[in-house]
Structure formats: structure tokens, C-alpha cells
C-alpha positions in Angstrom: -37.0 -0.6 56.8 -38.2 -3.6 60.2 -42.0 -3.3 58.9 -41.4 -3.3 55.2 -39.5 -6.5 55.7 -42.6 -8.3 57.3 -45.0 -6.7 54.7 -42.3 -8.5 52.2 -42.8 -12.0 53.5 -46.1 -11.1 54.7 -47.9 -10.4 51.2 -47.4 -13.8 49.5 -48.3 -15.3 52.7 -51.4 -13.0 52.8 -52.3 -14.4 49.5 -52.1 -17.7 50.2 -54.3 -17.7 52.5 -57.1 -15.4 51.0 -56.7 -17.6 48.3 -56.7 -20.8 49.6 -59.7 -20.3 51.9 -61.9 -17.4 49.9 -65.3 -18.7 48.6 -66.9 -17.7 44.6 -65.8 -13.9 44.9 -62.0 -15.2 45.6 -62.6 -17.7 42.3 -62.8 -14.4 40.1 -60.3 -12.6 41.0 -57.7 -14.9 42.2 -55.2 -14.7 39.6 -55.0 -10.9 39.8 -55.0 -10.9 43.7 -52.4 -13.6 43.5 -50.1 -11.8 41.0 -50.5 -7.8 42.4 -49.0 -9.8 45.9 -46.1 -11.1 44.4 -45.3 -7.3 43.1 -46.2 -6.2 46.1 -43.2 -8.3 47.5 -41.1 -6.9 44.3 -42.2 -3.4 44.9 -40.8 -4.0 48.7 -37.7 -5.3 47.7 -37.0 -3.0 45.2 -37.0 0.0 48.7 -35.2 -1.7 50.8 -32.8 -2.5 48.0 -32.3 1.2 47.1 -31.5 1.6 50.8 -29.3 -0.8 51.1 -27.2 1.2 48.5 -27.5 4.2 50.7 -25.5 2.2 53.5 -21.7 1.7 53.4 -20.5 -1.6 51.9 -19.6 -2.9 54.9 -22.4 -2.3 56.3 -25.4 -3.0 54.0 -27.6 -5.2 56.4 -31.1 -4.6 57.9 -31.9 -7.2 61.2 -36.0 -7.6 62.4 -36.0 -9.6 65.2 -40.4 -10.0 64.5 -40.6 -12.2 68.0 -39.4 -14.9 70.5 -40.3 -18.3 69.1 -39.5 -20.7 71.4 -37.8 -20.1 74.9 -37.6 -23.0 77.1 -34.8 -23.3 79.9 -31.9 -22.1 78.2 -33.2 -22.8 74.7 -34.4 -19.6 72.6 -35.6 -19.5 69.1 -36.4 -15.9 68.1 -38.3 -15.6 64.6 -36.0 -12.8 63.2 -35.0 -11.9 59.5 -31.4 -10.1 58.4 -31.9 -9.2 55.2 -27.7 -8.2 53.7 -26.3 -8.4 49.6 -26.5 -11.9 49.7 -30.1 -12.4 50.9 -31.6 -9.0 48.7 -30.1 -10.7 45.7 -32.3 -13.6 46.3 -35.0 -11.9 47.3 -35.3 -9.4 44.2 -35.0 -13.0 41.7 -37.9 -15.1 43.4 -40.2 -11.9 43.5 -39.4 -10.2 40.2 -39.2 -13.7 38.2 -42.1 -14.8 40.6 -44.3 -12.2 39.1 -43.7 -12.6 35.9 -44.8 -16.2 36.1 -47.3 -15.2 38.0 -48.7 -12.6 35.3 -48.0 -15.4 32.6 -49.8 -17.9 34.5 -53.2 -16.0 33.9 -52.9 -16.4 30.8 -52.3 -20.1 30.6 -54.2 -21.2 33.7 -57.7 -18.8 32.2 -59.4 -22.3 32.0 -58.4 -23.7 34.9 -61.1 -25.1 37.5 -58.8 -24.6 40.3 -57.0 -22.1 39.1 -57.4 -19.8 43.0 -56.1 -22.8 44.2 -53.1 -22.2 41.9 -52.1 -19.1 42.8 -53.0 -20.2 46.1 -49.8 -22.4 46.0 -47.8 -20.0 43.9 -48.1 -17.3 47.1 -47.2 -20.0 49.3 -44.1 -20.8 47.4 -42.6 -17.3 47.3 -43.4 -17.1 51.0 -41.7 -20.0 51.7 -38.4 -18.7 49.5 -38.6 -15.5 51.9 -37.9 -17.1 54.8 -35.4 -19.9 53.8 -33.2 -16.6 51.8 -34.5 -13.7 54.8 -34.0 -16.5 58.2 -30.9 -14.7 60.4 -30.6 -18.7 61.9 -30.9 -22.1 60.9 -33.7 -23.2 62.6 -36.6 -20.7 60.7 -34.6 -21.5 57.5 -35.4 -24.9 58.3 -39.1 -23.8 58.9 -38.8 -21.7 55.1 -36.9 -25.4 53.3 -39.2 -27.5 54.0 -42.5 -25.3 53.7 -40.4 -24.7 50.2 -40.9 -28.8 49.7 -44.6 -28.8 50.8 -45.5 -26.3 48.1 -43.5 -28.0 45.4 -45.6 -31.5 46.3 -48.5 -29.7 46.3 -47.7 -28.0 42.5 -45.7 -30.7 41.5 -49.1 -33.1 41.8 -51.3 -30.0 40.8 -53.3 -32.1 38.2 -54.0 -34.9 40.9 -56.1 -36.6 38.7 -53.6 -37.6 36.4 -51.6 -40.6 38.1 -48.2 -39.5 37.1 -48.8 -36.3 38.2 -49.6 -37.7 42.1 -46.4 -39.9 41.2 -44.2 -37.3 41.0 -45.4 -35.0 43.9 -44.2 -37.7 45.6 -41.7 -39.0 44.3 -40.0 -35.2 44.2 -41.5 -35.3 48.5 -39.7 -38.5 49.4 -36.6 -37.7 47.5 -36.7 -33.8 49.1 -36.9 -35.9 52.4 -33.7 -37.5 52.6 -32.1 -33.8 51.8 -33.9 -32.8 54.4 -32.6 -34.8 57.2 -29.2 -33.8 56.1 -30.4 -30.3 57.4 -32.0 -31.4 60.0 -29.2 -33.2 61.3 -27.1 -30.1 60.1 -29.6 -27.6 63.0 -28.9 -30.1 65.5 -25.4 -30.7 65.7 -24.7 -27.1 65.2 -26.8 -26.3 68.7 -24.3 -28.8 70.4 -21.8 -27.7 69.0 -21.9 -23.7 69.6 -25.5 -23.6 72.1 -27.0 -21.3 69.0 -28.5 -21.6 65.6 -27.8 -18.0 64.4 -25.7 -17.1 61.3 -23.9 -14.7 63.9 -22.9 -17.0 66.2 -22.0 -19.5 64.1 -20.8 -18.0 60.5 -17.6 -16.7 61.4 -14.3 -17.9 61.1 -12.7 -18.2 64.6 -16.3 -19.4 66.0 -15.9 -22.2 63.0 -12.3 -23.4 63.7 -12.8 -23.5 67.7 -14.9 -26.2 66.8 -12.2 -28.2 65.2 -12.4 -29.3 61.6 -13.7 -32.8 61.9 -16.8 -30.9 63.1 -16.2 -28.3 60.3 -15.9 -31.3 57.7 -19.7 -32.9 59.3 -21.2 -30.4 59.1 -20.4 -29.4 55.2 -21.2 -33.3 54.4 -24.5 -32.6 55.6 -25.3 -29.8 54.4 -23.6 -31.0 51.3 -26.6 -33.2 51.2 -29.6 -30.6 51.9 -28.4 -28.8 48.9 -27.8 -32.1 47.4 -31.9 -32.9 47.5 -33.3 -29.8 46.5 -30.6 -28.7 43.8 -31.1 -31.7 42.2 -28.0 -32.8 42.4 -26.1 -35.9 42.2 -27.5 -38.7 43.6 -30.5 -37.1 44.8 -31.3 -36.1 41.7 -34.1 -39.0 39.9 -37.4 -36.1 41.2 -36.4 -33.2 38.7 -37.2 -34.8 35.6 -40.6 -36.1 36.8 -41.7 -32.7 38.4 -42.9 -31.9 34.9 -45.8 -33.1 35.0 -47.1 -29.8 36.8 -48.2 -27.2 34.9 -45.0 -25.1 32.7 -45.3 -22.2 35.0 -44.9 -24.7 38.5 -41.3 -25.9 36.5 -40.5 -22.4 35.3 -40.8 -20.9 39.0 -39.0 -24.6 40.6 -36.1 -23.9 38.1 -35.5 -20.7 38.0 -36.3 -19.1 42.0 -37.0 -20.6 44.0 -36.8 -24.4 44.8 -33.3 -25.3 42.8 -31.5 -22.3 44.0 -32.0 -23.3 47.7 -29.2 -25.3 48.0 -26.8 -22.8 46.0 -28.1 -20.3 49.2 -27.6 -22.7 51.7 -24.1 -23.7 50.6 -22.9 -19.8 49.8 -24.4 -18.8 52.9 -22.7 -21.4 55.1 -19.3 -20.3 53.7 -17.3 -19.9 56.1 -18.4 -23.5 57.6 -16.9 -24.7 53.9 -13.9 -22.6 54.3 -13.0 -24.3 57.4 -13.6 -28.1 56.0 -11.3 -28.5 52.8 -12.6 -32.2 52.3 -16.2 -30.9 52.1 -15.5 -28.7 49.7 -13.8 -31.5 47.6 -16.9 -33.3 47.7 -19.3 -30.2 46.9 -16.9 -29.6 43.9 -16.7 -33.2 43.1 -21.0 -33.1 43.1 -21.1 -30.3 41.1 -18.7 -31.5 38.0 -20.7 -34.8 37.8 -24.3 -33.0 37.8 -22.9 -30.3 35.8 -22.1 -33.7 33.4 -24.8 -35.6 33.9 -27.5 -33.2 32.8 -26.4 -32.1 30.1 -26.0 -35.8 28.8 -29.6 -36.4 30.0 -30.4 -33.4 28.2 -29.1 -34.5 25.0 -31.4 -37.7 24.9 -35.1 -36.2 25.7 -37.7 -35.2 23.1 -39.7 -34.2 25.8 -39.3 -30.3 25.6 -39.9 -29.8 29.4 -37.8 -32.9 30.5 -34.7 -31.8 28.2 -34.7 -28.4 29.9 -34.7 -30.5 33.0 -31.5 -31.7 32.3 -30.0 -28.4 31.5 -31.4 -26.9 34.8 -30.1 -30.2 36.4 -27.0 -29.2 34.6 -27.0 -25.6 35.5 -27.0 -25.8 39.1 -24.1 -28.1 38.7 -22.1 -25.5 37.5 -23.0 -23.3 40.4 -22.6 -25.8 42.7 -18.5 -26.2 41.4 -18.2 -22.8 41.8 -19.7 -22.8 45.1 -16.8 -25.3 45.7 -14.3 -23.2 44.8 -15.0 -21.7 47.6 -14.2 -17.2 47.8 -12.8 -17.8 44.1 -16.4 -19.3 43.6 -18.9 -17.6 45.4 -20.0 -14.7 43.9 -19.4 -16.5 40.4 -22.4 -19.2 41.4 -24.7 -16.6 42.6 -24.2 -14.4 39.4 -24.9 -17.4 37.3 -27.9 -18.1 39.4 -29.1 -14.8 39.0 -28.8 -15.0 35.0 -29.7 -18.6 34.9 -33.0 -17.1 36.6 -33.8 -15.1 33.6 -32.7 -17.0 30.9 -34.1 -20.2 32.0 -37.5 -18.9 33.1 -38.0 -17.6 30.0 -37.1 -20.8 28.4 -39.8 -22.5 30.4 -42.7 -20.3 30.0 -41.4 -20.3 26.0 -42.2 -23.9 26.2 -45.6 -22.9 27.9 -46.3 -21.2 24.9 -45.4 -24.3 22.8 -47.5 -26.4 24.7 -50.6 -24.0 24.7 -50.4 -23.6 20.5 -50.1 -28.1 20.5 -53.0 -28.3 22.9 -50.2 -29.7 25.5 -48.0 -32.0 23.1 -44.1 -32.1 24.7 -42.4 -34.2 22.1 -40.4 -31.9 19.8 -40.6 -34.3 17.0 -44.2 -33.7 16.3 -42.8 -29.8 16.6 -41.3 -27.8 14.0 -41.5 -25.6 11.8 -43.1 -22.3 14.3 -40.9 -19.4 13.9 -43.5 -18.7 11.8 -46.4 -18.8 13.0 -45.0 -18.3 16.8 -42.5 -15.0 16.3 -42.9 -13.9 19.4 -42.0 -17.4 21.0 -39.6 -18.0 18.8 -37.3 -14.6 19.1 -38.1 -14.4 23.3 -36.8 -18.6 23.3 -34.0 -17.8 20.8 -32.7 -15.4 23.2 -33.1 -17.2 26.2 -31.2 -20.0 24.4 -28.3 -17.8 23.1 -28.0 -17.0 26.3 -27.6 -20.1 28.2 -25.2 -21.6 25.7 -22.6 -18.8 26.4 -23.2 -16.6 22.9 -20.6 -14.4 23.3 -22.4 -11.0 25.0 -25.6 -12.6 26.6 -25.7 -13.1 30.0 -24.5 -16.6 29.9 -21.9 -15.6 28.1 -20.6 -13.6 31.3 -21.4 -15.8 34.3 -20.1 -19.2 32.4 -17.0 -18.2 31.5 -16.7 -17.2 35.1 -17.1 -20.2 36.6 -14.9 -22.3 33.7 -12.1 -19.7 35.0 -12.5 -19.5 38.5 -12.5 -23.6 37.7 -9.0 -23.6 36.4 -7.7 -20.9 38.9 -8.5 -23.6 41.7 -4.5 -24.6 40.1 -2.9 -28.3 40.1 -4.7 -31.6 39.1 -7.6 -30.3 40.2 -8.1 -27.6 38.2 -7.7 -28.8 35.5 -10.2 -31.4 35.6 -12.7 -29.8 37.1 -11.6 -26.8 34.6 -11.8 -29.1 31.8 -15.4 -30.8 33.3 -16.9 -27.4 33.0 -15.8 -27.0 29.3 -17.5 -29.8 28.2 -20.1 -29.4 29.7 -20.5 -26.3 27.8 -19.8 -27.9 24.7 -22.9 -30.1 25.3 -25.1 -27.5 26.5 -24.9 -26.1 23.1 -25.3 -29.0 21.6 -28.4 -30.1 23.6 -29.9 -27.2 23.3 -29.9 -26.6 19.5 -31.4 -29.9 19.6 -34.4 -28.3 20.9 -34.1 -25.1 19.0 -33.8 -27.3 15.7 -36.6 -29.1 16.8 -39.2 -27.2 17.6 -38.9 -24.2 15.6 -36.7 -25.1 12.5 -37.6 -27.3 9.2 -41.3 -28.2 7.9 -44.1 -28.8 10.5 -44.3 -32.8 11.6 -47.8 -32.3 12.3 -51.1 -32.5 10.0 -53.5 -29.5 11.4 -57.3 -30.3 11.3 -57.7 -27.8 8.4 -55.1 -30.4 6.4 -57.3 -33.0 7.4 -55.3 -34.2 10.6 -55.9 -34.4 13.7 -53.2 -31.5 15.1 -54.9 -27.8 15.9 -52.8 -25.1 14.1 -50.2 -23.4 16.0 -50.9 -19.2 17.2 -48.7 -17.1 18.8 -49.8 -16.8 22.9 -52.5 -13.9 24.0 -50.3 -10.8 25.3 -50.3 -11.5 28.9 -48.1 -14.4 28.3 -45.7 -12.7 26.2 -45.3 -9.7 28.0 -43.5 -12.2 30.9 -41.1 -14.0 28.1 -40.3 -10.1 26.6 -38.6 -8.9 29.7 -37.1 -12.3 30.8 -35.5 -12.3 27.4 -34.3 -8.9 28.0 -33.0 -10.2 31.4 -30.9 -13.1 29.0 -29.5 -10.6 27.1 -28.6 -7.6 29.5 -27.8 -9.1 32.9 -24.6 -10.8 32.2 -23.0 -7.5 31.5 -24.5 -5.2 33.7 -23.1 -7.4 36.5 -19.7 -7.4 34.7 -19.4 -4.1 33.8 -17.2 -3.1 36.2 -17.2 -6.1 38.6 -20.4 -4.2 40.1 -21.5 -7.8 41.2 -18.3 -8.9 43.0 -18.2 -5.6 45.1 -21.8 -6.0 45.7 -21.6 -9.4 47.1 -17.4 -9.5 48.1 -18.6 -8.5 51.9 -20.7 -10.9 52.5 -19.2 -13.9 50.6 -15.6 -13.4 50.0 -13.7 -13.2 47.6 -10.3 -13.9 46.3 -7.8 -13.9 42.8 -7.4 -17.2 41.5 -4.6 -17.7 38.9 -5.2 -19.7 36.3 -2.5 -21.5 34.4 -4.2 -20.9 31.2 -4.8 -17.0 29.8 -8.5 -16.0 29.6 -8.7 -15.0 26.5 -7.8 -18.6 25.7 -10.3 -20.0 27.4 -13.2 -17.9 25.8 -11.4 -18.9 23.2 -11.7 -22.3 24.0 -15.8 -22.1 24.8 -16.8 -20.6 21.7 -15.0 -22.6 19.6 -16.8 -25.5 21.6 -20.2 -24.0 21.7 -19.6 -23.5 18.0 -18.9 -27.4 17.9 -22.3 -28.1 19.9 -24.4 -26.0 17.3 -23.0 -27.3 14.4 -23.3 -31.2 15.2 -26.8 -30.5 16.6 -27.4 -28.5 12.9 -26.4 -31.4 10.9 -28.2 -33.7 13.3 -31.7 -32.4 13.0 -31.2 -29.1 11.0 -29.5 -30.9 7.7 -31.6 -34.1 8.2 -35.6 -35.3 7.7 -36.0 -35.8 11.8 -38.3 -38.6 12.7 -41.6 -39.1 13.6 -40.8 -41.8 16.2 -37.3 -42.1 18.6 -35.3 -44.6 16.3 -33.7 -47.1 18.2 -30.8 -46.4 19.3 -27.3 -47.2 20.6 -27.0 -48.4 24.6 -25.2 -45.0 25.5 -28.0 -43.1 24.1 -31.2 -45.6 25.5 -29.0 -45.3 28.9 -29.4 -41.2 29.0 -32.9 -41.8 28.0 -33.4 -43.8 30.9 -31.9 -40.8 33.2 -28.7 -43.1 32.7 -29.9 -45.7 34.5 -30.8 -43.2 38.0 -34.6 -45.1 39.0 -33.1 -48.4 38.1 -30.8 -47.9 40.3 -32.9 -46.6 43.1 -35.4 -49.2 42.6 -33.2 -52.1 42.2 -31.1 -50.9 45.3 -33.7 -48.8 47.5 -36.7 -50.2 47.1 -36.0 -54.0 45.8 -33.4 -53.8 49.0 -35.3 -51.8 51.0 -38.4 -54.4 50.5 -36.1 -57.2 50.9 -34.7 -56.1 53.8 -38.6 -55.7 55.4 -39.4 -58.8 54.3 -36.5 -60.1 56.0 -37.5 -58.4 59.3 -40.9 -60.0 59.5 -40.0 -63.1 58.9 -37.0 -62.7 61.5 -40.3 -61.5 63.8 -41.9 -63.9 63.2 -40.1 -66.7 63.6 -36.8 -65.6 65.8 -39.2 -62.9 68.1 -42.5 -64.6 68.1 -40.9 -68.0 68.6 -38.9 -67.2 71.3 -42.0 -65.5 72.9 -44.4 -68.9 71.8 -41.2 -71.3 73.7 -41.5 -68.9 76.6 -45.4 -69.4 76.5 -45.3 -72.7 76.5 -42.8 -73.5 78.7 -44.6 -71.5 81.0 -47.9 -73.0 80.5 -46.3 -76.7 80.4 -44.3 -76.0 84.2 -47.5 -74.5 85.7 -49.4 -77.9 84.6 -47.4 -79.7 86.0 -46.7 -78.1 89.1 -50.7 -77.9 89.8 -50.9 -81.4 90.2 -49.3 -81.4 93.4 -52.3 -78.8 94.6 -54.4 -82.2 95.0 -56.2 -81.1 97.8 -55.4 -84.2 99.9 -53.5 -83.9 103.3 -51.6 -87.1 103.2 -49.9 -85.5 99.9 -49.3 -82.1 101.2 -47.5 -84.3 104.6 -45.6 -86.9 102.6 -43.7 -83.0 100.4 -43.6 -81.7 104.1 -41.9 -84.9 105.3 -39.8 -85.5 101.9 -38.6 -81.5 102.5 -37.8 -82.2 106.5 -35.8 -85.2 105.2 -33.9 -83.0 102.4 -33.0 -80.0 105.5 -31.9 -83.2 108.0 -29.1 -84.2 105.5 -28.4 -81.7 104.2 -27.5 -80.0 107.7 -25.3 -83.4 108.2 -23.8 -83.3 105.2 -22.7 -79.5 105.6 -20.9 -80.6 109.3 -19.5 -83.8 107.7 -17.7 -81.6 105.6 
């Protein structure tokens, strides 16, 4: 089984190497080769999953120590992997959804001249994410963490001939570097505190408690900073919307199975640290609650279908971070929602890509309309993903999101009411903005004129089977995944040995919360239908009141960053330059002038005349005698 674990990571790594270094022959087989190696990783993951199922619940783990990575004096770091229930869940999600996105990309990128490089980057993305979730220590996890950041930079800026794509890639990379500093500091602090990087040597309640609550809080806060960067949570969320400049399969992979899920994994894996640090846990739930509302509000105001879905991802990851911050009552539900979200969000993004494929990369929903007749498969699969994400009864999102809302209320006290209220409000806004997307895209009259009608737009058409098939599989997962997980609390019992679980006591009954969630969902759907289904959608965005304009500008996140960090940083740099020019350089020039002036004066004493030197000696002797007589007199 150890060899299978190594092959699981080696397959996409090998694919990345061959695809990025290969020649013309590899160009022809790149899409199939990249997809096949991603599929091989999924098959290997499924075999390992069946092996774990055959073990007792408390002993479901596979460890593989490949080699000693670094060994200097007492410092030692191994390239070692650990597969347990938590990492196994991520492996199946990463490789399963990743394989479907690879297959979809065969059709989507069919005419791109650089598709070999594209599939190489996709394989690299999968390999980095697998290293991240399978590492048995934080140092190796950091390698995967940085690999994910590199792959996202390469893929977001894949169409680098577009200035907007190149800028978006740089923005994502720089914002994530802020979070990466948090993880780097955490790794340093762990080694100085515990003398090790391994999960086994750190993540035990007795070990964490021995470090003291102060150290645990510091660790929790810097780990949260790292999670905010990768998972696009407030205040490091500004990169996610711009990242939509990359090819749509990249957006699906980032949002559903790889990058933005990394922060949720990091917090859940480090549960022992957060359980020992109530202040850090409070910070986590605050970040999650703020972000789930922030992303939902932004999603309401976007006309770009991919950016609206990006706001949705920000919000849904906010739910997961909120649940993870609730501690043992929420860890399982955070991962459960992460998995169900992987199905319906991947399906939604691939559906958006299918629409763009039919409309020559048009992303403005105001130029869609009436597509349900012309793209029935896309309509059906996108529609099921839509119903899942808004929490329609019986679909996956209904089970996972409702559990998070219940856990938030179960926190108890004023904090529970605030968090639960935020989660309920987020559910209502989710139903509104997702219904807005659905209505503007598929219903009403077409808001474009085809070439056959004398316009410039092509006739909308369904995507090829290689793109539709992955969308169908993801739609099936969007329908059934949540119910399967909830059936007999299977998922809870699967993860409990790793994450722990405790039952909370909500002041509001489950039935009342479920009814309230459904009512709010229907209100959100009804409002969107009233605004966009029963009225004519304007061809251009109308002049709006200031809150809507603010939401269109991402609630001023870029304005704030520019004012505080860009302008502030520029002013600080200008101030340092001025201080250097006038202060440091002035002092240097002053010292140099004083030395030069003094030396020019002293030089006059060396005139070459013997009488001058004799006079100097006589004067010196007189001074010495005078000083001696004075000292005796005293």
C-alpha cells in the first residue's frame, strides 16, 4: 500500500514533467495523457480507500516514509506521507473532480495552441494539492502549499497575451504571499516550540497544552492568516474575482477541488491547536461569518457569470471556515459541505464554460437569455447545481449547509444567535443571486442577435459530448452526495476519529431551522424572479443606488488595498528614499566634508621647512613643561 501511495502522487507529477518537457508527439496526445494520469490517481485513491475501509475505525491510516529529506545536526525532516480519513476524503475529491475537469478540458481547449502546457499545469496543480493533503508534517505541507500557489499563478495567467490575465495572476500570487508568510511563521514557531514539524509530534491535546495557551493562540492566528490567503477569506479575498481571467476549467479546479479548499483543510487538520486556543477559534468564526456575507453580497451585483460564481465560492468557503471555527461540533460539517460544494460548484463553473463556449466567450449575463431551449444538457446540469447550492430540499447542499446552520446556533449564547443569524441570512442571499444567474442566463427572450438574424452573435448550441459528460456526472453528485453522507450519519462516523465530534444543543429546534431556511430560500428565489423574470432585463447595467455600486466594486476591497497598501506603501518608500537622500547621505557627505576640510588644514603643517618643525617641537616642549609645573603646583 505504501507503493500505491507513492504512485498516487507520482502519476500527476510524471504527467506534468512529460507534458511540459515533451515535443511535437506529446502535443498530439497531451489532452489524453494528462487526463489518463489524473484518472490513474483517482483509481489508486479508490483502491486505497477500499483498503482503509477494511481496517478498524480507530486505525484507518497508512504511513509512508520515502526518504530523509534534510538532516543537519539535530534538525531532521523526512519526505513522509500520512493517509487517514481526512486526507482520503480530499484525495478522492481532488482526483475525482480533477479528472472530470481534465476530460472537460479536452473539448474546451481543443483549439488552443498551448494545450500541452495547459494540461501539464493541470497535472502539476493536482500533484501539489495531493502533496499538501498527504504530507505527514507541516514542512512538507508547506511545499505542497507553495506548489499550489505556483500552479494557480501559471494557470490564472495562462492566456498571458491578455494584460488582464497577467495582472490577475500577479495579484493572486502577491496576495497569497501574505498568507504564505503566516504558514511560514507557523512552521518556525512549531519547530522552536515542539522541536518537530510532524503531525504526530504536535497535534495531540497534551502536547499543545504543554506549550501554553499563548503559544497555541499565536499558532492558531498565523494558521488562520495562511488559510485566509489560499481560501480567499476576508481580508485576503481580493484575488479571487480577478482569477476568473484564466480558462474556465481552471476556475472550476481552483474553486471546487484544489486551492480554495486548502485553507479549510489546514484549519481542520490543525484542530488540536484551535481547540486549545479559544481566541483563535473566535477569530476563525468571525472571518467565516463576515466572508460568507461579503461574498454573497458581491455575487448579487455581478453581471459577469464567472465573477458572480466567484463571489458564491467566497461565500460558501465562508460557511466552511465558520463551521471549522465552531470546533468539534463543526469540523465534520465543514468537510461535508466542502465535498458537496466540490460537486455543485465544479458543475456550475463547467456549465458557465459551456455557455461561454456557445457564445464565443461572452460572460455578460445581460447578453444571454433563453438558452434553456438551445442548450438542454447545460440547462439541466447547471440547474441541478443551482438547486443544490441554494439548499433545495433533498439535494446535497440542503444536507450540508443546514448542518452548519444548526451547528452555528448550537454554539449557544449571543455568539450562537449572531453566527446562526448570519448563516441564515447568507442562505437567503445565496438563493437570490443564484436565481438571478439562472433567470438571466436561461429564461426570457434571447438578448442577443444572431448572425442569421442580421447580428454579430453566433447561434447558441450545445457543447460536445466530451464536455457534457463530466457535467452530467457532477450533476448526479450534486443531487445525491449530501443524502448519502447524511444517511445513517456515515460521514460523521468516517471523520470522527480524526476530527473529533461533539453534539451541540441548539436553542432552536431542527424542524424550525429547516423551515426557516426553506422559507428564506423561497423568498430569495421569488425576489430574483420578480426582478429579472417578470421584468425586461436591460441590455446594459442601469445606474444604481450607492450600495449596489459599492457591491459592483467588490465592496471597495481593491479601493481599500490601493489606498492603504499601494499608496501607503509608495508614500512610505518615498519617505525612506527622502530620509536616505537627506539624512543618511547628508550625514555621510557632512562627515566626508569635515574630514576633507580638516585634512586640508592639517596638511599645511607639513610644509617642508626645518624651522617650522623646530618651532613646533619647541612649542610642544613649552606646553609639556607648563603642564608639569601646573600639576605640581596643584
